[in-house]
Every structure is written in structure tokens, then in C-alpha cells.
C-alpha positions in Angstrom: 77.2 15.0 -78.4 80.6 15.5 -80.0 80.6 17.4 -83.2 81.5 15.3 -86.3 84.3 17.1 -88.1 84.1 17.7 -91.9 85.8 15.2 -94.2 87.0 14.9 -97.7 84.3 12.5 -98.9 82.5 14.9 -101.2 85.7 15.7 -103.0 86.6 12.1 -103.3 83.2 11.2 -104.7 83.5 14.0 -107.3 87.0 12.7 -108.3 85.7 9.2 -108.6 83.2 10.5 -111.2 85.9 12.2 -113.3 86.6 15.6 -111.6 90.2 16.5 -111.3 90.0 19.9 -109.6 87.4 20.1 -106.9 86.8 23.4 -105.1 84.7 24.3 -102.0 82.8 27.5 -102.0 81.2 29.5 -99.2 80.2 33.1 -98.6 80.0 35.4 -95.6 78.3 38.7 -94.9 74.6 38.3 -95.8 73.4 39.8 -92.5 75.5 42.9 -92.0 74.1 46.4 -92.6 77.4 47.5 -94.1 80.2 46.2 -96.3 80.3 43.8 -99.2 79.3 40.2 -99.2 82.4 38.0 -99.6 82.9 34.6 -101.1 85.8 32.2 -101.3 86.7 29.2 -103.4 89.3 26.8 -102.2 91.0 23.9 -103.9 92.7 21.8 -101.3 95.7 19.6 -101.9 94.5 16.1 -100.7 98.1 15.3 -99.7 98.4 18.5 -97.5 95.1 18.9 -95.8 95.4 21.4 -92.9 94.4 20.0 -89.5 91.5 21.4 -87.7 89.4 22.7 -90.5 85.8 23.4 -89.4 82.8 25.7 -90.0 84.2 29.1 -89.4 81.3 30.0 -87.1 82.6 27.4 -84.6 86.1 28.8 -84.4 87.6 31.7 -82.5 88.9 34.6 -84.5 92.5 33.7 -83.6 91.9 30.1 -84.7 90.4 31.2 -88.0 93.4 33.4 -88.7 95.8 30.6 -88.0 93.9 28.2 -90.2 93.6 30.8 -93.0 97.4 31.0 -93.0 97.6 27.2 -93.2 95.1 27.2 -96.1 96.9 29.8 -98.1 100.2 27.9 -97.6 98.8 24.6 -98.9 95.8 25.3 -101.1 94.7 27.4 -104.1 92.4 30.2 -102.9 90.2 32.8 -104.7 88.4 35.6 -102.8 85.7 37.7 -104.4 83.1 40.3 -103.4 79.8 41.7 -104.4 79.7 45.4 -103.6 77.2 47.4 -101.6 75.8 48.8 -104.8 75.4 45.3 -106.2 73.7 44.2 -103.0 71.2 47.1 -103.2 70.7 46.7 -106.9 70.3 42.9 -107.0 69.2 42.0 -103.4 71.5 40.1 -101.0 70.7 36.6 -102.2 71.6 37.4 -105.8 74.7 39.4 -104.7 75.9 36.4 -102.7 75.4 34.2 -105.7 77.4 36.7 -107.8 80.3 36.7 -105.3 80.4 32.9 -105.3 80.4 32.8 -109.1 83.3 35.3 -109.1 85.2 33.3 -106.6 84.9 30.1 -108.6 85.8 31.9 -111.9 88.9 33.3 -110.2 90.2 29.8 -109.3 91.5 28.0 -112.4 91.5 25.1 -113.0 88.3 24.1 -111.4 86.0 21.5 -112.9 83.7 20.7 -109.9 82.4 23.0 -107.1 80.8 22.0 -103.8 78.7 25.0 -102.8 77.5 25.7 -99.3 73.7 26.1 -99.2 70.6 24.9 -101.0 71.0 26.5 -104.4 73.7 27.0 -107.0 74.8 30.3 -108.6 73.8 30.6 -112.3 76.4 30.4 -115.0 79.1 28.7 -113.0 82.1 27.7 -115.1 82.0 24.1 -113.9 79.7 21.4 -112.6 78.6 21.9 -109.0 76.7 20.4 -106.1 74.8 22.4 -103.4 75.2 21.0 -99.9 73.2 22.4 -97.0 75.5 22.7 -94.1 78.5 22.1 -96.3 80.8 24.3 -94.2 80.4 21.8 -91.4 80.6 18.6 -93.4 83.0 19.2 -96.4 86.6 20.1 -95.8 86.9 22.3 -98.9 83.8 24.2 -98.0 85.0 24.6 -94.4 88.2 26.0 -95.7 86.3 28.4 -97.9 84.2 29.5 -95.0 87.3 30.3 -93.0 89.2 32.3 -95.6 86.0 34.2 -96.6 85.3 35.2 -93.0 89.0 36.2 -92.3 89.1 38.3 -95.5 85.8 40.1 -94.9 86.6 40.8 -91.2 90.0 42.3 -92.2 88.3 44.5 -94.7 85.8 45.7 -92.1 88.6 46.4 -89.7 90.3 48.5 -92.3 87.0 50.4 -93.1 86.5 51.0 -89.3 89.6 53.2 -89.3 87.8 55.6 -91.6 84.4 55.3 -89.9 85.2 54.8 -86.2 81.8 55.4 -84.6 80.2 52.3 -86.1 82.4 49.7 -84.4 83.0 47.7 -87.5 86.3 46.4 -86.1 84.3 44.3 -83.7 80.9 43.9 -85.2 81.9 43.5 -88.9 78.9 45.6 -90.0 76.3 43.5 -88.2 73.5 45.4 -86.4 74.8 45.6 -82.9 73.5 48.2 -80.4 76.6 50.4 -81.0 76.2 50.2 -84.8 72.5 51.1 -84.7 73.1 54.0 -82.3 75.9 55.3 -84.6 73.5 55.1 -87.5 71.0 57.2 -85.6 73.7 59.7 -84.5 75.7 60.0 -87.6 73.7 58.6 -90.5 74.7 56.2 -93.2 78.1 55.9 -94.8 78.7 55.0 -98.5 79.4 51.5 -97.2 75.9 51.0 -95.7 73.3 48.9 -97.5 70.4 51.2 -98.2 68.1 48.3 -99.2 68.3 46.9 -95.7 65.4 48.0 -93.5 67.3 49.4 -90.5 69.4 51.6 -92.8 66.4 52.6 -95.0 64.3 53.4 -92.0 67.0 55.7 -90.5 67.6 57.4 -93.8 63.9 58.1 -94.4 62.6 58.5 -90.9 61.5 62.0 -91.5 59.2 60.8 -94.3 
């Protein structure tokens, strides 16, 4: 069955109810053992919608990078992170919510946000709607998923230059066999999430 592409209907509906500046919001990086969780908010120009927007998970890395360039050229974009310390201190869910709230707050004006997922971050600066699978159905959220993924991947590639054994340039901090073996061989870096069980178990295996 052919995949139905995302559309602009959520944004149009919000505008019909009085919103002027509608943003899509998504995050990436809940599952990795290392690195921040990253969120993006994107306000598309309805007259300049980039062609081919889709859930970032369905796109190749090259296609994501190309679309990210198109998004930056035609839309307003805000990227925000929650740090490893915040992930360990708050837990990954609340850290992801924090990153999304920061992304929305960094994009002004915004008076309505479509958030990917089943819950809304607290204390958002505007009205909002949570949409499960929003990155596959809503164009603004799809755009946010793309730029968030591209931004976080680039960050992990940069960090990989400083910590080469872990393979972050290809695994983005996810628990691949190479990453787990490097944890066993070399231990955890300052960028590892100590509250995540594989990292915690390796750090405290002697106990």
C-alpha cells in the first residue's frame, strides 16, 4: 500500500480557528546511550512548502540533508537540546519535553504548535495540539523531524572526532554492537547517559 504523504491540513485548521503562526515540533534522540536529545520547531511558509517532506525515519541521510537545506531556505527554524545532565536528572521523557519547549520558545512569533506524540510539554508559550504520528501526517511536524535529525546527527559526527572508538559518526549514539563493545573496552565518556541501563551496568559492573 502506498504511503500517504503528510499534508498541511492541521495547520490550515489551526489558522481557521484564529492562529496566525503555526509551528510543527518534533524531537529525536530518546533511544541513544550518548548525546543530547534534540528538538526542532518549524514554521513553514504556506506559499513555499518544500516538496518531498516526510517523516525523517523514512528518508535516506542524503535526502534528509537536502530537505533540511530546503527547509532552512524557506521556513523559520528553531533547534534546541536537553543535555546529558538534564536527561540523567529529569529522565528522558521530561528532557525531551524540555527540549521541545525550548524549541518552541526559540521560534517567535508562534501562537499554535502541533507536537508529535501523545502528550504536550508543560508551560508552552502558545496553544498546542499533540498528534500521534504527526511526523508522518503533518507537514510542519515532518519538517521538524527532518531538521532535528540532521542537527543531532551532525552533532554526533562532530563528537565522534573526539571519541572515535564508539562509532557515533554512524550510530549517532544508539546501542550498536560496536558502541557497546567500546563501552566495555574504554568505559563511559562525559557524553554518555549514566541513567540508561547499559551505561549504568557497565560503570558499576564491579559492584
